[in-house]
C-alpha positions in Angstrom: -9.2 -13.8 2.8 -8.5 -17.0 0.3 -5.9 -17.5 -2.4 -7.2 -18.8 -5.4 -5.3 -21.4 -7.8 -4.1 -24.2 -5.5 -3.9 -27.9 -7.0 -6.8 -29.9 -5.8 -8.9 -27.2 -4.6 -10.4 -23.9 -5.8 -9.5 -21.8 -2.5 -7.5 -22.2 0.9 -7.3 -19.9 3.7 -4.1 -18.5 5.2 -4.7 -20.7 8.1 -4.5 -24.0 5.9 -1.3 -23.0 4.3 1.7 -25.3 5.4 4.7 -23.4 6.8 6.8 -24.5 3.9 4.4 -22.2 1.6 5.2 -19.1 3.8 8.0 -16.8 3.2 8.8 -13.2 4.4 9.3 -10.7 1.8 9.6 -7.0 1.5 6.1 -5.5 0.6 5.9 -2.2 -1.2 2.8 -1.1 0.1 3.5 -1.6 4.1 7.1 -0.7 3.7 8.0 -3.7 5.8 8.7 -7.2 5.9 5.2 -9.5 5.4 4.0 -12.9 5.4 3.6 -14.1 1.5 2.1 -17.3 0.4 3.2 -19.6 -2.1 0.5 -20.4 -5.1 1.9 -23.6 -6.6 -0.6 -23.4 -9.8 0.3 -19.9 -10.7 4.1 -19.9 -9.1 3.9 -16.4 -7.3 3.8 -15.2 -3.9 0.5 -13.1 -2.4 1.1 -10.5 0.7 -1.0 -11.6 3.4 -1.4 -8.1 4.6 -2.2 -6.2 1.5 -3.1 -9.1 -1.1 -0.6 -7.6 -3.9 1.3 -10.4 -5.9 4.9 -11.1 -6.5 6.2 -13.4 -9.4 8.2 -16.5 -8.7 11.0 -18.0 -10.6 11.5 -21.9 -11.5 12.7 -23.8 -8.5 16.3 -25.0 -8.4 16.2 -29.1 -8.4 15.3 -30.5 -5.1 13.7 -27.1 -3.8 9.9 -26.6 -3.1 10.1 -23.2 -4.9 12.0 -20.1 -5.5 11.4 -16.6 -5.5 11.8 -13.5 -8.0 14.0 -11.8 -5.4 16.2 -12.3 -2.2 14.7 -12.4 1.3 16.0 -9.2 3.0 16.4 -8.3 6.7 14.5 -5.2 7.6 17.5 -3.1 7.9 18.6 -3.8 4.1 17.5 -1.7 1.0 14.0 -3.2 -0.3 14.2 -5.3 -3.5 12.0 -4.2 -6.4 9.6 -7.3 -6.5 6.9 -5.4 -8.4 3.3 -4.7 -8.1 0.3 -5.9 -9.5 -2.9 -4.0 -9.1 -6.7 -4.5 -10.4 -6.9 -3.3 -14.1 -8.5 0.1 -14.7 -8.9 3.0 -17.2 -6.0 2.3 -19.7 -6.2 4.8 -22.5 -3.8 7.1 -20.7 -0.6 5.8 -19.3 2.2 7.9 -18.4 4.6 8.8 -15.5 6.1 11.7 -13.4 9.5 13.2 -14.5 12.3 10.6 -13.2 14.0 12.4 -10.2 12.0 15.6 -10.1 11.3 17.0 -6.8 8.7 19.9 -6.5 8.5 22.5 -4.0 6.7 21.9 -1.0 4.0 24.6 -1.9 3.6 24.2 -5.5 3.0 20.2 -4.9 0.7 21.2 -1.9 -1.3 23.6 -4.3 -1.6 20.7 -6.8 -3.0 18.3 -4.2 -5.3 21.0 -2.6 -6.8 21.7 -6.0 -7.4 17.6 -6.7 -9.0 17.5 -3.1 -11.2 20.5 -4.2 -12.6 18.3 -7.0 -12.6 15.0 -5.3 -13.1 15.5 -1.5 -17.0 16.7 -1.9 -17.4 13.1 -3.1 -15.9 11.2 -0.1 -16.7 10.9 3.6 -13.4 12.0 4.3 -10.0 13.1 2.7 -6.6 14.3 3.6 -3.1 15.1 1.9 -0.5 12.6 3.6 3.0 11.7 2.3 5.9 14.1 2.3 3.7 17.1 1.9 2.0 16.2 5.3 5.4 15.7 6.9 6.2 19.6 5.5 9.5 18.3 3.5 10.7 21.3 1.5 10.9 19.1 -1.8 8.6 16.2 -2.7 8.4 13.6 -5.3 4.3 13.3 -5.3 1.2 13.9 -3.5 -0.8 11.4 -1.6 -4.1 11.7 -0.7 -6.0 9.2 1.6 -10.0 9.1 1.4 -12.9 7.2 2.8 -15.5 6.5 0.5 -18.8 8.1 1.2 -20.7 4.7 -0.3 -21.2 2.5 -3.3 -20.5 3.0 -5.8 -17.5 4.8 -4.8 -18.0 8.6 -6.3 -14.5 9.5 -6.0 -13.6 6.7 -8.1 -16.0 7.8 -10.9 -14.6 11.2 -10.6 -11.0 10.1 -11.1 -12.1 8.2 -14.2 -13.9 11.6 -15.5 -10.6 13.3 -15.1 -8.8 10.7 -16.9 -11.3 10.9 -19.7 -10.8 14.7 -19.8 -7.2 14.4 -20.0 -6.5 15.8 -16.7 -4.9 12.5 -15.1 -3.3 9.8 -16.4 -2.2 6.2 -15.2 1.5 6.2 -13.9 4.1 3.8 -15.2 7.1 2.0 -13.4 10.5 3.3 -14.1 10.9 0.3 -16.6 7.9 1.4 -18.5 5.1 -1.0 -17.4 2.1 0.3 -15.8 2.0 0.1 -12.0 -2.0 -0.4 -12.1 -5.5 0.9 -11.0 -7.1 -1.0 -8.1 -9.9 -0.3 -5.5 -7.5 0.4 -2.7 -4.8 2.5 -4.5 -4.6 4.5 -7.7 -1.2 5.5 -8.9 -1.6 8.5 -11.3 -0.1 11.4 -12.8 -1.2 15.1 -13.0 -0.9 15.7 -16.7 -0.1 19.3 -16.3 2.5 19.3 -14.1 3.9 16.0 -14.1 3.5 15.3 -10.5 2.7 11.9 -9.3 -0.4 11.5 -7.6 -1.2 8.2 -5.2 -4.6 8.0 -4.1 -5.7 5.4 -1.1 -8.7 4.3 0.0 -9.4 3.2 3.8 -12.3 2.8 6.0 -13.1 4.7 9.2 -12.2 1.9 11.4 -8.8 1.8 10.0 -8.4 5.6 9.2 -5.6 6.1 11.8 -3.3 3.3 10.6 -3.7 4.0 6.8 -2.8 7.8 7.7 0.2 6.9 9.6 1.6 4.7 7.0 0.6 6.9 3.9 2.3 9.9 5.8 5.4 7.8 6.2 8.5 8.1 5.6 9.5 4.7 4.7 12.3 4.4 7.7 9.4 5.3 10.1 7.2 2.6 8.6 9.8 0.1 8.7 10.7 0.9 12.5 6.8 0.9 13.3 6.3 -2.5 11.8 9.3 -3.8 13.8 8.0 -2.5 16.7 4.5 -4.2 16.2 6.3 -7.4 15.9 8.5 -7.0 19.0 5.3 -6.6 20.8 3.6 -9.8 19.1 1.3 -7.7 17.0 1.1 -7.2 13.2 0.1 -3.8 11.7 -1.3 -3.6 8.3 -1.0 -0.6 5.6 -4.6 -1.4 4.5 -5.9 -2.2 7.9 -5.6 -2.2 11.6 -3.4 -4.5 14.0 -3.7 -8.1 14.1 -3.2 -10.3 17.2 -2.4 -14.0 17.3 -5.3 -16.4 18.0 -3.8 -19.2 19.4 -7.0 -21.6 19.1 -7.0 -20.9 15.5 -3.4 -20.5 15.1 -3.9 -17.5 12.7 -3.5 -13.7 12.9 -6.8 -11.9 13.3 -7.0 -8.4 12.3 -9.5 -7.3 15.2 -7.8 -4.1 16.7 -9.1 -1.2 14.7 -7.3 2.1 14.6 -9.3 5.0 13.8 -7.0 7.8 14.8 -3.2 7.9 14.6 -3.1 8.1 18.5 -4.7 4.7 18.5 -1.6 3.7 16.5 0.9 5.0 18.9 -1.0 3.9 21.8 -0.8 0.2 20.3 3.0 0.9 19.8 3.5 2.2 23.3 5.2 5.3 21.6 4.4 8.9 22.7 2.6 10.7 19.7 4.9 11.8 17.0 3.8 14.8 14.9 4.1 14.2 11.0 6.8 16.7 10.9 9.2 14.7 13.1 8.7 11.4 11.8 11.5 11.6 9.2 
């Protein structure tokens, strides 16, 4: 992965960044502290794990750079550092009813109905999140899938449902659009108002993605902390990284095709979804 926009060059790799350009921030995708790299040209930070961008602010006098939010320990409440995704359909933008919770069976029915239309277009698809954990009330429905090929037919079907007025892009509480990217799509079911989070992964990283998307946040923070204790790094959009001493960089070379693989790397007994809260 390369970062574009550094002075004096068009790209540079993570391994070429100086330690002073690297900072730990809370990532809203992995729900854990992740390494972020500073881009001087655009004065922002890019998450090494998922690639999301977090804005920077002008640095105080004498400091190399500053950030748009405090660095926080893993036990602290996460700051809202924002999220920028690839742009996509923009004709309909809305969001779920703030604070509303749906009964589990009602939310599950909406998720199952959506899978009924999108599932045949995917190689594999599953409902995750609080529905999979059997929470009595849920705030959104999360779906994880593996594309069947290129072009991504699930993405095409989602765009068709937006055009039909069945789905809409979602907004942040402040009103700005969250975005629509290749790996994550934040939508709203227009009929019910239920938020729909649709994530993409690969067969190689299905297990890790499913664990992260099942959550909850507290479990993910604990899991990522455990990986670091073992000298590893987990990724919401990938497998497990190990430190390459020769190249002096993290290499994401441990696939996790099943949840059991993830728990084996953690050296934990498998915990069923409903017990992870």
